[in-house]
C-alpha positions in Angstrom: -4.4 -0.6 -15.5 -3.9 3.0 -14.4 -5.5 5.7 -16.5 -3.1 8.0 -18.3 -5.6 10.9 -18.0 -8.8 11.2 -16.2 -11.2 14.2 -16.5 -14.4 14.7 -14.5 -16.9 17.5 -15.1 -14.6 19.8 -17.1 -16.2 23.2 -18.1 -14.4 25.6 -20.3 -15.4 29.1 -21.3 -13.7 31.6 -23.6 -14.7 35.0 -24.8 -18.0 34.7 -23.0 -19.1 31.4 -24.6 -19.2 27.9 -23.3 -16.7 25.6 -25.1 -17.4 22.4 -23.1 -19.7 21.6 -20.2 -19.7 18.6 -17.9 -17.0 16.8 -20.0 -15.8 13.6 -18.4 -13.5 10.9 -19.9 -10.7 8.5 -19.2 -7.7 7.8 -21.4 -6.2 4.3 -20.9 -2.6 3.4 -21.8 -2.1 2.6 -25.5 -5.2 4.6 -26.6 -5.0 7.3 -29.2 -7.3 10.3 -29.1 -8.0 13.0 -31.6 -9.5 16.5 -31.1 -11.2 17.9 -34.2 -13.3 20.9 -34.8 -13.8 24.1 -36.8 -11.4 27.1 -36.5 -11.7 28.9 -33.2 -13.9 26.1 -31.7 -11.7 25.8 -28.6 -9.4 22.9 -29.4 -6.2 24.6 -28.3 -8.0 25.9 -25.2 -9.1 22.4 -24.3 -5.6 21.0 -24.8 -4.1 23.8 -22.7 -6.6 23.1 -19.9 -5.8 19.3 -20.0 -2.1 20.1 -19.8 -2.7 22.3 -16.7 -1.8 25.5 -18.6 -5.3 26.9 -18.7 -8.2 27.2 -16.3 -10.9 24.6 -16.2 -13.9 25.6 -14.2 -14.9 23.0 -11.6 -12.8 20.3 -13.2 -11.1 17.3 -11.6 -8.2 16.4 -13.9 -5.6 13.7 -13.0 -2.5 12.9 -15.0 -0.6 9.6 -14.4 3.1 10.1 -13.5 5.5 9.6 -16.4 7.5 6.4 -15.9 
């Protein structure tokens, strides 16, 4: 199966603090993922980066084409 989303070594920073460092994961078809955390923890920043709307430092992110 082809991965729906693959992320390797994602690093995110906002307001001078590190949100994630060296984050790598693969989302397979049919999987459901949840992002949880405290207010202002960086959840929206992470999702924007994964959608290609933000900047991920040194990341290799691949989205599968929509069929």
